[in-house]
PAZAPA-4460 file (N, C-alpha, C; in steps of 0.05 Angstrom, whole numbers, plus 32768, in hexadecimal, padded with zeros to 4 digits):
% residues 98
    n_x    n_y    n_z   ca_x   ca_y   ca_z    c_x    c_y    c_z   seq   type   mol
   8410   848B   874D   8416   8497   873B   83F9   8495   8725     1      M     A
   83F3   84A7   871E   83D5   84AA   870D   83DE   84AE   86F0     2      L     A
   83CD   849B   86E0   83D5   849E   86C4   83BC   84A2   86B7     3      H     A
   83B7   84B8   86A3   83A2   84C4   869A   8396   84A8   8687     4      P     A
   8379   84A6   868A   8367   8496   8679   8361   84A4   8660     5      I     A
   8367   8498   864B   835C   84A6   8634   834A   8496   8628     6      H     A
   8337   84A5   861A   8320   8497   860E   831B   849E   85F1     7      R     A
   831A   8490   85DF   8310   8497   85C1   82F1   84A1   85BD     8      V     A
   82F1   84B8   85B6   82DB   84C0   85B2   82CB   84BE   8594     9      R     A
   82DC   84BE   8583   82D5   84BA   8565   82ED   84B7   8559    10      S     A
   82E7   84AC   853E   82FA   84A8   8529   82EE   84AD   850A    11      F     A
   82FF   84B5   84FA   8300   84B2   84DD   8312   84A6   84D0    12      Q     A
   830A   8495   84B9   831C   8489   84A7   8325   84A4   8495    13      I     A
   833A   84A9   8495   8347   84C0   8484   8354   84B8   8469    14      V     A
   8361   849F   846B   8373   8492   8454   8373   8474   845F    15      A     A
   837C   8463   844B   837F   8446   844E   8393   8442   8468    16      P     A
   8386   8430   847B   8391   8429   8493   8398   8440   84A2    17      Y     A
   838A   845B   84A0   8390   8473   84B1   8377   847C   84BB    18      T     A
   837B   8485   84D5   8360   848C   84E4   836E   84A9   84F1    19      L     A
   8356   84B4   84F1   8355   84CF   8501   8345   84CB   851C    20      R     A
   8357   84CA   8535   834B   84C1   854A   8349   84D9   855B    21      I     A
   832A   84DE   8567   8328   84F4   857E   8322   84E7   8594    22      Q     A
   8334   84F3   85A7   832F   84EC   85C4   831D   84FB   85D9    23      F     A
   831D   84F8   85F0   830C   8505   8600   831A   851C   860E    24      D     A
   8330   8520   860B   8342   8535   8614   8346   8549   85FD    25      D     A
   8331   8547   85E8   832F   855B   85CF   834A   8557   85C2    26      Q     A
   835E   8543   85C2   8372   853E   85AF   8368   852E   859B    27      T     A
   837E   852B   8585   8374   8518   8570   8394   850E   8566    28      A     A
   8390   84FB   855E   83AA   84E9   854C   839E   84E2   852E    29      Q     A
   83B2   84E9   8520   83AB   84D6   8505   83C6   84BF   8508    30      D     A
   83B7   84A7   8505   83C9   848F   8506   83C5   847D   84EB    31      I     A
   83DC   8475   84E0   83DE   8466   84CB   83E5   8450   84D9    32      N     A
   83D5   843B   84DB   83D8   8422   84E8   83E7   840F   84D6    33      F     A
   83EA   840E   84B9   83F5   83FF   84AC   8410   83F5   84B2    34      E     A
   8427   8403   84BE   843F   83F2   84C5   843C   83E4   84DE    35      P     A
   8425   83E0   84EF   8424   83CD   8504   840E   83B6   84FE    36      V     A
   8405   83B8   84E6   83F1   83A0   84DF   8403   8388   84D6    37      L     A
   8407   837B   84ED   8415   8360   84E5   840E   834C   84FF    38      A     A
   8413   8330   84FB   840E   831E   850B   83F0   8314   850E    39      G     A
   83F0   8303   851F   83D2   82F7   8520   83B9   8303   8526    40      Q     A
   83BD   831F   853A   83AB   832C   8541   83A6   8345   852A    41      L     A
   83BA   8351   8528   83B8   836A   8512   83BB   8362   84F6    42      F     A
   83C7   834D   84F1   83D1   8346   84D5   83B4   8349   84C1    43      G     A
   83A1   833C   84CD   8388   833D   84B9   837B   8355   84B6    44      P     A
   8383   836B   84C4   8380   8388   84C1   838C   8393   84A5    45      L     A
   839F   8384   849B   83A7   838C   847F   8399   8389   846B    46      R     A
   8380   8379   846D   8368   8379   845C   8358   8395   8462    47      D     A
   835E   83A9   844B   8352   83C4   8451   8332   83BE   845D    48      L     A
   8326   83AD   844E   830A   83A4   8457   8303   839F   8471    49      T     A
   8319   8393   847A   8313   8390   849C   831B   839F   84A8    50      V     A
   8332   83AF   84A2   833F   83CD   84AF   8322   83DD   84B3    51      F     A
   8317   83DE   84A0   8300   83F2   849C   82EC   83EF   84AB    52      N     A
   82E5   83D4   84B4   82D4   83CC   84CD   82D9   83D7   84E8    53      Q     A
   82EA   83EC   84E9   82F1   83F3   8503   82DC   8402   8510    54      V     A
   82D9   83FF   8525   82B9   840F   8536   82CB   8411   8552    55      Q     A
   82BB   8424   8562   82BE   8432   8576   82B5   841F   858C    56      L     A
   82C3   8411   859E   82B3   83FF   85B7   82A7   8413   85C9    57      D     A
   828B   8417   85CD   827E   8425   85DE   8286   8425   85FC    58      P     A
   828C   840E   85FE   8293   8405   8620   82B1   840A   862A    59      E     A
   82C1   8407   8614   82E2   840B   861F   82EB   8421   860B    60      V     A
   82E0   842E   85FE   82E8   8448   85F3   82FF   8443   85E4    61      H     A
   8302   842F   85D4   8316   842B   85BF   830C   841F   85A4    62      T     A
   831E   841F   858F   831B   8415   8579   831D   83F7   857B    63      L     A
   830C   83EF   8571   830C   83D0   856B   82FF   83C2   854D    64      V     A
   830C   83B0   8549   8304   839F   8532   82F8   8383   8531    65      W     A
   82EA   8378   8521   82D7   8363   8524   82EA   834E   8529    66      P     A
   8308   8348   8526   8314   8334   852A   831F   8330   854A    67      N     A
   8317   834A   8559   8326   8349   8573   8338   8358   8575    68      G     A
   8342   835F   8561   835A   837D   8566   8350   8398   8574    69      A     A
   8362   839E   857F   835D   83B4   858D   8378   83C3   8596    70      D     A
   8379   83E2   859F   838F   83EB   85A6   8386   83F9   85BC    71      F     A
   8396   83F9   85D5   8390   8408   85EC   8391   841E   85E4    72      D     A
   8375   8437   85EE   8374   844F   85E9   838B   8463   85F0    73      P     A
   839D   8459   8609   83B4   8468   860D   83C9   8469   85F8    74      A     A
   83CE   844D   85F0   83DD   844B   85DA   83D6   845E   85BE    75      I     A
   83C1   8460   85BC   83B5   846E   85A3   83BB   848D   85AB    76      L     A
   83B4   8492   85C3   83B5   84B1   85C9   83D1   84B7   85C8    77      H     A
   83E5   84AB   85CE   8400   84AF   85CE   8411   84A0   85B4    78      D     A
   8405   849B   85A1   840E   848B   858C   842B   8496   8586    79      W     A
   8431   84AD   8580   844A   84B8   8574   845E   84AD   858C    80      P     A
   845C   84A7   85A9   8470   849D   85B5   8473   8480   85B6    81      Q     A
   845C   8473   85AB   845E   8454   85AA   845F   844A   858F    82      H     A
   8460   8455   857B   8460   844D   8564   8477   8440   8557    83      S     A
   848E   8448   8560   84A9   843C   8559   84A9   8421   856A    84      D     A
   84A3   841C   8583   84A0   8402   858C   8489   83F0   857E    85      E     A
   8474   83F8   8577   8460   83E5   8571   846B   83DC   8550    86      L     A
   8477   83EF   8542   8481   83E9   8526   8497   83D2   8521    87      K     A
   84A9   83D5   8538   84BC   83BF   8541   84AB   83A6   8549    88      A     A
   849A   83A6   855B   8488   838D   8565   847D   8381   854C    89      R     A
   846D   838F   853A   8467   8384   8522   847B   8377   8510    90      A     A
   8493   8383   8510   84A7   8377   84FF   84AE   835C   8508    91      R     A
   84AB   8358   8521   84AF   833D   8534   849B   832D   852F    92      Q     A
   8484   8335   852F   8468   8324   8529   8468   831B   850C    93      W     A
   8473   8327   84F7   8476   831E   84E2   8486   8306   84DC    94      E     A
   849E   8305   84F2   84B1   82F0   84ED   84A3   82D8   84FE    95      L     A
   8490   82DB   850C   8489   82C5   8521   8475   82B0   850D    96      T     A
   8477   8299   8508   8461   828C   84FE   844C   828A   8509    97      P     A
   8435   8289   84FA   8415   8287   8509   8414   826C   8512    98      A     A
***
């Protein structure tokens, strides 16, 4: 079974915690990341100055932040199908002591 490989081509910051992400298949997603910014890895991105340091990694073709946070490009591409699960995980991360 083959799964499509998606790559992020570009992004724009369009609002606080919200990025418009363009993919190599000519599709785009506007994603508000705020509901999933919790836990050790993603929690620091609640600081908007840190969140806005997002970059496109040219090697793995996804979004990365200076603290090592990133998202699988397939998750970003299909965000509507994954967002509820990610939000539920973020609530669990908030309950887990660091």
